C-alpha positions in Angstrom: 0.0 0.0 0.1 1.0 3.5 -0.6 2.4 5.5 2.5 2.5 9.2 3.2 5.9 10.8 2.5 8.6 10.9 5.1 11.9 9.2 5.9 12.2 5.5 6.6 12.2 4.7 10.2 15.3 3.9 12.0 16.2 0.5 13.2 15.1 0.4 16.8 13.5 -1.9 19.0 10.9 -4.0 17.1 7.7 -2.0 16.6 8.7 0.2 19.6 8.1 3.4 17.7 4.9 2.6 15.6 1.6 3.5 16.8 -1.7 2.5 15.6 -4.8 4.9 14.7 -8.0 4.6 13.0 -9.1 6.5 9.8 -12.4 8.2 9.5 -13.6 5.1 7.5 -12.6 2.6 10.0 -9.4 1.5 8.3 -6.3 1.2 10.6 -3.2 3.0 9.8 0.3 3.2 11.5 2.4 6.4 12.3 6.0 6.3 13.3 6.6 8.5 16.5 9.9 9.8 15.5 9.9 10.1 11.8 6.3 11.1 11.6 5.8 8.7 8.8 2.3 7.1 8.4 1.5 3.9 6.3 -1.6 1.8 5.8 0.3 -1.4 5.6 1.3 -3.0 8.9 5.0 -2.4 9.4 7.2 -5.4 9.0 8.5 -4.8 12.7 5.1 -5.7 13.9 4.6 -8.8 11.7 4.6 -12.1 13.2 6.7 -15.1 11.4 3.8 -16.2 9.4 3.2 -12.8 8.0 6.6 -12.3 7.2 6.8 -15.6 5.3 3.8 -14.6 3.6 5.3 -11.3 2.7 8.5 -13.2 1.1 6.5 -15.0 -1.4 5.9 -13.3 -5.0 2.3 -13.0 -4.2 0.6 -9.6 -3.3 -2.7 -8.9 -2.0 -4.9 -6.2 -3.4 -8.7 -5.4 -3.1 -11.3 -3.9 -5.6 -15.0 -3.3 -4.8 -14.5 -5.1 -1.5 -13.4 -8.2 -3.2 -9.8 -9.6 -2.8 -7.3 -10.8 -5.5 -3.8 -11.7 -5.9 -0.9 -10.7 -8.3 2.3 -12.5 -8.8 5.3 -10.0 -9.1 7.2 -12.6 -11.0 4.6 -14.0 -13.6 2.3 -11.2 -13.6 -0.4 -13.6 -13.0 -3.8 -12.5 -11.5 -6.2 -14.6 -9.6 -9.4 -14.4 -7.5 -8.5 -17.5 -5.5 -5.9 -17.6 -2.6 -2.7 -19.1 -4.3 -1.6 -22.6 -3.0 1.6 -21.5 -1.4 -0.3 -18.9 0.9 -2.9 -21.8 1.7 -0.2 -24.0 2.7 1.5 -21.2 5.0 -1.8 -20.7 6.9 -2.3 -24.5 7.2 1.1 -24.9 8.8 0.3 -21.9 11.2 -3.1 -23.5 12.2 -1.2 -26.8 13.0 -0.9 -27.6 16.8 2.6 -27.1 18.1 3.2 -24.4 15.8 5.7 -21.7 16.9 8.4 -21.7 19.5 8.8 -20.1 23.0 11.8 -18.0 21.7 9.2 -16.1 19.6 8.3 -13.0 21.2 4.6 -12.6 22.1 3.0 -9.2 21.2 -0.2 -8.1 23.0 -3.3 -8.1 20.6 -3.8 -4.7 18.8 -7.3 -3.1 19.2 -7.8 -0.3 16.5 -11.1 0.5 18.1 -9.2 2.0 21.2 -7.1 5.2 21.5 -5.1 6.6 24.1 -5.7 5.2 27.9 -8.2 2.6 26.2 -10.7 5.3 25.1 -12.6 3.8 22.0 -12.0 5.7 18.7 -15.1 6.4 16.4 -14.8 6.1 12.6 -16.0 10.0 12.3 -13.2 11.2 15.0 -10.9 12.5 12.5 -9.6 12.4 8.8 -6.0 11.7 7.9 -4.4 14.9 6.6 -0.5 14.1 7.4 1.8 12.0 9.7 0.2 11.8 13.0 -2.6 14.5 12.5 -6.3 14.6 12.0 -8.9 17.2 10.9 -12.0 17.3 13.0 -15.7 17.6 11.5 -15.5 21.4 12.2 -12.2 21.5 9.8 -10.0 22.7 12.7 -6.7 20.4 12.8 -6.6 18.3 16.1 -3.4 16.4 17.2 -4.2 12.9 18.2 -2.4 11.3 20.9 -0.8 8.0 19.9 -1.8 4.8 21.7 0.8 3.5 24.1 3.8 1.9 22.5 3.8 -1.7 22.2 6.4 -3.1 24.5 8.1 -6.2 24.1 7.2 -8.9 26.5 8.7 -12.0 27.4 6.7 -15.0 26.2 4.1 -16.4 28.3 2.7 -19.9 27.7 -1.3 -19.7 27.2 -3.1 -22.9 28.3 -6.7 -22.9 26.6 -9.5 -23.9 28.9 -11.4 -27.3 28.3 -14.4 -26.0 26.6 -17.6 -27.9 27.8 -19.2 -27.8 24.2 -18.7 -26.3 20.7 -20.9 -23.3 21.4 -18.4 -22.4 24.3 -15.6 -22.7 22.0 -17.2 -20.7 19.3 -18.1 -18.0 21.9 -14.5 -17.8 22.9 -13.2 -17.6 19.4 -15.9 -14.7 18.6 -14.8 -12.9 22.1 -11.2 -13.1 20.8 -12.3 -11.5 17.4 -14.0 -8.7 19.5 -10.9 -8.1 21.5 -8.6 -7.9 18.5 -10.9 -5.3 17.0 -12.6 -7.1 13.9 -15.3 -5.1 12.3 -17.9 -6.2 9.8 -15.9 -4.4 6.9 -12.9 -7.3 7.5 -12.6 -10.2 5.1 -12.0 -13.7 6.5 -8.2 -13.5 5.0 -7.6 -10.2 6.6 -9.1 -11.6 9.8 -7.1 -14.7 9.7 -3.9 -13.0 9.1 -4.5 -11.0 12.3 -5.5 -13.7 14.6 -3.7 -16.6 13.5 -1.0 -15.9 16.2 -3.6 -15.6 19.0 -4.1 -18.7 21.5 -7.9 -18.6 21.1 -7.5 -18.9 17.4 -7.2 -22.8 18.0 -10.3 -22.7 20.2 -12.0 -24.2 17.1 -10.4 -27.2 15.4 -11.2 -26.8 11.8 -10.7 -23.7 9.4 -14.6 -24.3 8.5 -15.8 -23.9 12.1 -13.6 -20.7 12.4 -15.0 -19.3 9.2 -18.5 -20.1 10.4 -17.9 -18.3 13.7 -16.4 -15.2 12.0 -19.4 -15.1 9.7 -21.7 -15.2 12.7 -19.5 -12.5 14.5 -19.8 -10.3 11.5 -23.6 -10.7 11.4 -24.1 -10.2 15.0 -21.8 -7.1 15.0 -23.8 -5.8 11.9 -27.1 -6.2 13.6 -25.8 -4.7 16.8 -24.2 -1.7 14.8 -27.9 -1.3 13.0 -29.5 -1.4 16.3 -27.3 1.3 17.9 -27.6 3.3 14.8 -31.5 3.2 15.0 -31.6 4.0 18.6 -29.6 6.9 18.1 -31.7 8.1 15.1 -34.7 7.4 17.1 -33.2 9.5 20.0 -32.6 12.6 17.6 -35.3 12.3 15.1 -38.0 14.0 17.0 -36.0 17.2 18.0 -34.2 17.3 14.4 -37.8 17.1 12.8 -39.1 19.8 15.1 -36.2 22.1 14.2 -36.8 21.6 10.6 -40.5 22.4 11.1 -39.5 25.5 12.6 -37.9 26.6 9.7 -40.6 25.8 7.6 -40.8 23.9 4.1 -42.5 23.6 0.8 -43.3 26.3 -1.8 -45.3 28.4 0.5 -42.2 29.6 2.4 -39.5 31.2 0.3 -36.3 30.9 3.0 -37.8 27.4 4.2 -36.5 24.0 3.6 -37.1 22.8 -0.1 -37.9 19.5 -1.3 -35.5 19.8 -4.3 -32.4 20.2 -1.7 -29.7 17.8 -2.0 -27.3 16.8 1.0 -24.7 19.2 0.2 -27.2 22.2 -0.1 -29.0 21.0 3.1 -25.8 20.6 5.1 -24.6 24.1 4.0 -27.8 25.9 5.0 -29.0 23.7 8.1 -25.7 23.6 9.8 -25.9 27.5 10.5 -29.8 27.6 11.1 -30.6 24.5 13.1 -28.4 25.2 16.2 -27.9 22.5 18.6 -30.5 20.2 16.9 -28.1 19.8 14.0 -25.4 18.5 16.5 -27.4 16.0 18.0 -26.7 13.1 15.8 -23.3 11.3 16.3 -21.8 11.7 13.0 -22.6 13.1 9.4 -24.1 9.7 8.4 -27.1 9.8 11.1 -27.5 13.5 9.9 -27.8 12.8 6.2 -30.3 10.1 7.3 -32.4 12.2 9.1 -32.2 15.0 6.5 -33.3 12.6 3.8 -36.1 11.2 5.7 -37.5 14.8 6.3 -37.1 15.7 2.7 -38.8 12.5 1.4 -41.6 13.3 3.8 -41.7 16.8 2.4 -41.8 15.5 -1.2 -44.6 13.1 -0.2 -46.6 15.9 1.5 -46.0 18.2 -1.6 -46.9 15.5 -4.1 -50.2 14.4 -1.9 -51.1 18.0 -2.0 -50.7 18.4 -5.8 -52.6 15.3 -6.2 -55.5 16.5 -4.0 -55.5 20.0 -5.7 -55.6 18.2 -9.0 -58.2 15.9 -8.2 -60.3 18.8 -6.7 -60.0 20.7 -10.0 -60.8 17.7 -11.9 -63.9 17.3 -10.0 -64.6 21.1 -10.7 -64.4 20.4 -14.5 -66.4 17.4 -14.3 -69.1 19.2 -12.6 -68.9 22.1 -15.4 -69.1 19.5 -18.1 -72.3 17.9 -16.2 -73.9 21.4 -15.8 -73.5 22.1 -19.6 -75.3 19.0 -20.7 -73.3 18.6 -23.6 -73.9 15.9 -26.2 -70.2 14.3 -25.5 -71.4 11.0 -26.6 -72.8 12.6 -29.9 -71.6 15.3 -32.0 -69.5 17.4 -29.5 -65.8 17.0 -30.0 -62.9 17.9 -27.5 -62.3 21.1 -29.1 -65.7 22.2 -28.9 -66.0 21.1 -25.2 -62.7 22.7 -24.3 -63.8 26.3 -25.9 -67.1 25.8 -24.1 -65.4 25.3 -20.6 -62.9 28.1 -21.2 -66.1 30.6 -21.8 -67.8 29.5 -18.3 -67.6 31.9 -15.5 -66.7 29.1 -13.3 -63.4 28.7 -15.1 -62.8 32.5 -15.6 -63.0 33.3 -11.7 -61.1 30.2 -10.4 -57.4 30.8 -10.5 -56.5 27.5 -9.0 -58.7 25.8 -11.9 -57.0 27.6 -14.6 -53.7 26.1 -13.3 -54.9 22.5 -14.4 -53.1 21.0 -17.2 -54.5 20.4 -20.6 -53.7 16.8 -20.5 -55.9 16.6 -17.0 -58.7 18.5 -18.8 -58.6 16.0 -21.6 -58.5 13.2 -18.9 -61.8 14.6 -17.3 -63.4 14.9 -21.0 -62.5 11.3 -21.8 -63.8 10.1 -18.5 -67.3 11.9 -18.9 -67.3 10.9 -22.6 -66.7 7.1 -21.1 -69.6 7.7 -18.8 -71.8 9.2 -21.4 -71.2 6.3 -23.8 -71.9 3.8 -21.0 -75.0 5.6 -20.2 -76.0 5.4 -23.9 -75.1 1.7 -24.1 -77.1 0.8 -20.9 -80.1 2.7 -22.1 -79.9 1.0 -25.4 -79.5 -2.5 -23.6 -82.5 -1.6 -21.4 -84.5 -0.9 -24.5 -83.3 -4.0 -26.1 -84.1 -6.0 -22.9 -87.6 -4.3 -22.5 -88.3 -5.0 -26.0 -87.1 -8.7 -25.6 -89.2 -8.9 -22.3 -92.4 -7.7 -24.2 -91.7 -10.3 -27.0 -91.5 -13.2 -24.5 -94.7 -12.0 -22.8 -96.5 -11.8 -26.2 -95.3 -15.1 -27.2 -96.5 -16.6 -23.9 -99.9 -15.0 -24.4 -100.2 -16.1 -28.1 -99.2 -19.8 -27.0 -102.1 -19.6 -24.5 -104.3 -18.7 -27.1 -103.3 -21.5 -29.4 -103.6 -23.8 -26.6 -107.4 -22.5 -26.0 -108.1 -23.2 -29.9 -106.4 -26.7 -29.4 -108.6 -27.6 -26.5 -111.8 -26.5 -28.2 -110.9 -28.6 -31.2 -110.0 -25.8 -33.7 -106.4 -26.9 -34.0 -105.8 -30.7 -34.6 -103.1 -32.6 -36.5 -102.8 -31.5 -39.9 -104.5 -28.2 -39.5 -103.1 -25.3 -41.6 -102.4 -21.7 -40.8 -104.9 -20.5 -43.6 -107.7 -22.4 -41.5 -106.7 -21.0 -38.1 -105.8 -17.5 -39.2 -109.6 -16.2 -39.3 -109.8 -17.2 -35.7 -106.8 -15.0 -34.4 -106.5 -12.2 -36.7 -108.6 -10.0 -34.6 -107.3 -11.0 -31.3 -105.2 -8.6 -29.5 -102.5 -11.1 -28.8 -101.9 -11.8 -32.2 -101.2 -8.2 -32.9 -98.7 -7.6 -29.9 -96.7 -10.5 -31.2 -96.1 -8.9 -34.5 -93.1 -7.1 -35.1 -91.2 -8.5 -32.0 -88.0 -10.2 -32.3 -88.0 -14.1 -31.6 -90.3 -16.6 -33.0 -93.3 -15.3 -35.1 -97.0 -16.2 -34.7 -96.5 -18.8 -37.7 -93.7 -20.4 -35.9 -95.6 -21.0 -32.7 -98.5 -22.4 -34.7 -96.5 -24.9 -36.2 -94.8 -25.9 -33.1 -98.2 -26.5 -31.9 -99.2 -28.5 -34.9 -95.9 -30.5 -35.0 -96.8 -31.5 -31.5 -100.2 -32.8 -32.5 -98.8 -34.3 -35.7 -96.5 -36.4 -33.7 -99.1 -37.4 -31.3 -101.3 -38.2 -34.2 -98.4 -40.4 -35.8 -98.2 -42.4 -32.4 -101.9 -43.1 -32.3 -101.8 -44.0 -35.9 -99.3 -46.5 -35.3 -101.3 -47.9 -32.4 -104.3 -48.2 -34.6 -102.3 -49.6 -37.7 -101.0 -52.3 -35.2 -104.5 -53.3 -34.1 -105.7 -53.2 -37.8 -102.7 -55.4 -38.6 -103.3 -57.8 -35.7 -107.1 -58.3 -37.0 -105.9 -58.4 -40.6 -108.1 -55.7 -41.7 -107.4 -53.2 -44.6 -109.1 -49.7 -44.8 -110.3 -49.3 -48.4 -111.8 -46.5 -50.3 -115.1 -47.9 -49.7 -114.8 -48.2 -46.0 -117.1 -45.8 -44.0 -116.4 -44.2 -40.4 -118.9 -46.4 -38.8 -117.4 -49.6 -40.1 -114.0 -48.4 -39.1 -115.3 -47.7 -35.4 -117.1 -51.1 -35.1 -113.6 -52.8 -36.2 -111.7 -50.9 -33.4 -114.4 -50.8 -30.5 -113.7 -54.3 -29.3 -110.1 -53.8 -28.8 -108.7 -52.7 -25.4 -105.6 -51.1 -26.5 -107.7 -48.2 -28.0 -110.1 -48.0 -25.2 -108.4 -44.8 -23.9 -108.3 -43.1 -27.3 -110.7 -40.3 -27.9 -113.2 -40.6 -30.5 -111.8 -37.4 -32.3 -108.4 -39.1 -32.5 -109.8 -42.1 -33.9 -111.8 -40.2 -36.4 -108.7 -38.3 -37.4 -106.9 -41.6 -37.9 -109.6 -42.7 -40.0 -109.6 -39.5 -42.1 -106.0 -39.9 -42.7 -105.8 -43.7 -43.4 -108.9 -43.3 -45.7 -107.6 -40.3 -47.4 -104.5 -42.1 -48.2 -106.4 -44.9 -49.7 -108.3 -42.4 -52.0 -104.8 -40.9 -52.8 -103.6 -44.2 -53.9 -106.6 -45.0 -55.9 -106.3 -41.9 -58.1 -102.6 -42.5 -58.5 -103.3 -45.9 -59.8 -106.2 -44.5 -62.1 -103.7 -41.9 -63.3 -101.0 -44.7 -64.1 -103.7 -46.6 -66.0 -104.9 -43.5 -68.2 -101.2 -42.7 -68.8 -100.4 -46.4 -69.8 -103.5 -46.3 -72.1 -102.4 -42.8 -73.9 -98.9 -44.2 -74.7 -100.3 -47.6 -76.2 -102.8 -45.1 -78.4 -99.8 -43.2 -79.3 -98.1 -46.4 -80.3 -100.9 -47.6 -82.5 -101.1 -44.2 -84.2 -97.5 -44.4 -85.1 -98.0 -48.1 -86.3 -100.7 -46.4 -88.7 -98.2 -44.0 -90.1 -95.8 -46.7 -91.0 -98.2 -48.8 -93.0 -97.3 -49.6 -96.5 -99.2 -48.8 -98.5 -100.1 -45.5 -96.8 -103.5 -45.2 -95.3 -106.1 -43.3 -97.5 -107.2 -40.3 -95.5 -111.0 -40.8 -96.9 -110.9 -44.6 -95.8 -112.7 -45.8 -92.7 -111.5 -47.9 -89.8 -113.2 -51.2 -91.0 -111.4 -50.7 -94.5 -107.9 -50.5 -92.7 -108.5 -53.2 -90.2 -107.1 -55.8 -92.3 -103.7 -53.8 -92.8 -103.0 -53.2 -88.9 -104.7 -56.1 -87.0 -101.4 -58.2 -87.2 -99.4 -55.3 -86.0 -98.2 -55.8 -82.1 -99.3 -52.1 -81.2 -102.8 -53.2 -82.4 -102.7 -56.4 -80.5 -101.6 -54.6 -77.5 -105.0 -53.1 -76.9 -106.7 -56.4 -76.4 -110.6 -56.2 -75.8 -110.4 -52.2 -76.0 -112.1 -51.7 -79.4 -113.0 -48.0 -78.4 -109.5 -47.3 -77.8 -108.5 -48.7 -81.2 -111.0 -46.7 -83.0 -109.7 -43.6 -81.2 -106.4 -44.1 -82.4 -107.5 -44.5 -85.8 -109.6 -41.4 -85.8 -106.6 -39.2 -84.0 -104.4 -40.5 -86.8 -106.7 -39.5 -89.5 -107.4 -36.1 -88.1 -103.5 -35.4 -87.4 -103.0 -36.4 -91.3 -105.7 -34.2 -92.6 -104.4 -31.2 -90.4 -100.8 -31.7 -91.7 -102.1 -31.9 -95.4 -103.8 -28.8 -94.9 -101.0 -27.0 -93.2 -98.7 -28.1 -96.5 -101.4 -26.7 -98.8 -101.3 -23.1 -96.9 -97.6 -23.4 -97.0 -97.3 -23.9 -100.6 -99.9 -20.9 -101.2 -97.7 -18.7 -99.2 -94.5 -19.7 -100.9 -95.9 -19.1 -104.4 -97.2 -15.7 -103.3 -93.8 -14.7 -102.2 -92.2 -15.9 -105.4 -94.4 -13.7 -107.2 -94.0 -10.7 -105.0 -90.2 -11.3 -105.5 -90.4 -11.4 -109.3 -92.3 -8.2 -109.2 -89.9 -6.4 -107.0 -86.8 -7.4 -109.2 -88.6 -6.0 -112.5 -89.4 -2.8 -110.7 -85.8 -2.7 -109.7 -84.5 -3.1 -113.1 -86.7 -0.2 -114.4 -85.5 2.1 -111.7 -82.0 1.3 -112.6 -82.5 2.1 -116.3 -84.2 5.5 -115.4 -81.1 6.2 -113.1 -78.7 5.6 -115.7 -80.5 7.8 -118.0 -80.5 10.8 -115.8 -76.7 10.3 -114.9 -76.0 10.6 -118.7 -77.9 14.0 -119.1 -76.2 15.3 -116.2 -72.9 14.5 -117.5 -73.4 16.3 -121.0 -74.8 19.4 -119.1 -71.8 19.6 -116.9 -69.2 19.5 -119.9 -71.0 22.1 -122.0 -70.5 25.1 -119.8 -66.7 24.0 -119.0 -66.1 24.1 -122.8 -67.6 27.6 -123.2 -65.7 28.9 -120.3 -62.2 27.5 -121.7 -63.1 29.2 -125.0 -64.0 32.6 -123.2 -60.6 32.4 -121.4 -58.6 32.0 -124.6 -60.4 34.9 -126.4 -59.7 37.1 -123.4 -56.0 36.4 -123.4 -55.8 37.2 -127.2 -57.6 40.6 -126.6 -55.2 41.5 -123.9 -52.1 40.7 -125.9 -53.2 42.9 -128.9 -54.1 45.6 -126.5 -50.5 45.7 -125.2 -49.2 45.8 -128.6 -51.1 48.9 -129.6 -50.2 50.9 -126.3 -46.4 50.1 -127.0 -47.0 51.9 -130.4 -49.0 54.8 -129.2 -47.5 58.6 -128.6 -46.3 59.6 -125.3 -49.2 62.1 -124.6 -51.8 59.5 -125.1 -50.1 56.9 -122.4 -52.1 58.3 -119.6 -55.5 57.9 -121.3 -54.8 54.5 -122.5 -53.2 53.5 -119.4 -56.2 54.5 -117.4 -58.6 52.7 -120.0 -56.5 49.7 -119.6 -56.6 49.9 -115.9 -60.5 50.5 -116.1 -60.7 47.2 -118.5 -58.5 45.4 -116.0 -60.4 46.5 -113.2 -63.8 45.4 -114.8 -62.1 42.2 -115.7 -60.7 42.0 -112.1 -64.1 42.8 -110.5 -65.9 40.0 -111.9 -66.6 37.2 -109.5 -64.3 34.1 -109.6 -65.8 31.3 -111.6 -66.3 28.1 -110.0 -66.5 24.8 -111.4 -70.3 23.3 -111.2 -70.7 21.1 -107.9 -72.3 17.9 -108.3 -74.1 16.5 -105.4 -72.8 13.1 -105.0 -75.4 11.8 -102.7 -78.0 13.1 -104.9 -76.3 11.3 -107.8 -76.6 8.1 -106.1 -80.3 8.6 -105.4 -82.3 7.6 -108.6 -85.2 9.9 -107.5 -83.3 13.2 -107.5 -82.5 15.1 -110.5 -79.0 16.2 -110.8 -78.7 19.8 -112.4 -75.5 21.9 -112.8 -75.7 25.5 -111.2 -74.7 27.1 -114.5 -77.2 25.2 -116.6 -79.5 28.3 -116.7 -76.9 30.8 -117.1 -76.6 32.7 -120.4 -73.3 33.2 -121.9 -73.5 36.9 -121.8 -74.1 37.0 -118.2 -70.7 35.3 -117.4 
């Protein structure tokens, strides 16, 4: 470890000039009384043979973050575990019989004791130089050294015979307290300091010693904690009263503030609290009490802010409720905010105006949720009320149907059409209409379905009785006969006559339906046989004469299988022949009509074709005339242009041969002639209307046909 500056101590009696002291953080250090040199590490003069042997090894012990580690000065190797060479040294020291009487015995050193055996506290001073301290007030104080350790002649120590392990453990722990082991010491440090003590061997194994050490540290920590709590409890009341007299919070400008830190609080309170500030034992207790008060002050201010915030939010909620805004409807946050700001309650309450916009929005959201919940509840109540009315209406209508059933109006197989006239005027029927759930028709069919099921069961019972008696209900069986067949059977004694009649009606109706079905099938078969016979007449060769009779064609058809299929059914055979003759005559007439219509169409077509030829010839003649009329004006115009060019050339020749005094007149006349010629409208070629030329009924005429030659 590093040591304060100063010359090396002279060689004198072993450890005779070294004095042990405690630093403010509880660490021991040694000061030389002659050279005034201070060192953290125990001087070699005070070390025992084991410590010197360990010092001679290349391994050096260091500490970081409260954890020990070792570094080799030779290999530069670093390890968290104690090297094996050091363990071997400690193991030899722990063995029985270690040491010799010639070794001097040094009294144990207690770093907690000062001069004259007075205890030293960790906060009694701070290391500032060789042999000096600084008090809490900042004034240097000279500390008296501990009594010099005097060399004594070795005295043999005999360990008592411990009755139990607990007694040996207690003696070991008392030895630790005597040496001055504190909770900050490590097991390795403690072992180095106590390994030469006689009571170190009170416990036999290293594990027992370490367990006792850990127990001692735990007890010492708990004792220190209890002492600290007692000291704080003794000072807390007066300390807090003094702070309360100073005042705190934002209301008092020069009071204690919740945002103060320890440095600020120490600087302010040390000069304003007086004796209450000096009551705690050290700065640590002062800081603990100060932080407790600051935490309580912060909690108080936070609680007050929360109460004020909740109070203002309740006021805003009351304003919103008084405004009766449709929050769950069309009103939005911006509209509601503007409305709140315009109320006199907001304008006259300055504390309310300090409410944060986010809190105002939170109140609006709460009221919005309440309004939406009320709307949902109202809607749910409406739906539930409607469902309840529907349920009651269904129950009333079912009662009505049961009444009709008991009166015999509703039986198995009854239709809604038959029962509707009986219920259409009833109030219970109208109350059920429009309600959710089953409709009147559904409830009616429920009743009829139950009756049908019951009727099917009764029918099976009756059918079983009829089957046992080998009786079959036919189309001719009457109800009286049916009843007489069943009266004697005990299985049907409990059946009502209405049920028996309903079974009869069902069975009798089934037989009638079967008979009708058989008749329909027979008629269909007969129609097919007749059609087959008609087709057989059509295939006869030679063909049947349409003016012949049935008897005349009988020899031709009587051997055909289609004719023989109608055995003993002469009317059907004659009917087939009559239908065949009738159909053939209809076809012949249809052919005659079709031929007449075809001839008429051919005649109309020939007439239209001849008319088309005439129209085309007339159209060709008109086109020829129009072409001749168009060619003649163009020829005359070409001749006129040629003659005009000739006249213009002769006039120019005469002007060149005329005298000078006549130039002006001729020039003017020439200009006049040219002007007349230039003033004529431009001649255009006759335009022929192509669309008119394509139409045979439109006469094509040139626009210049009626214009005389002198007018051009």
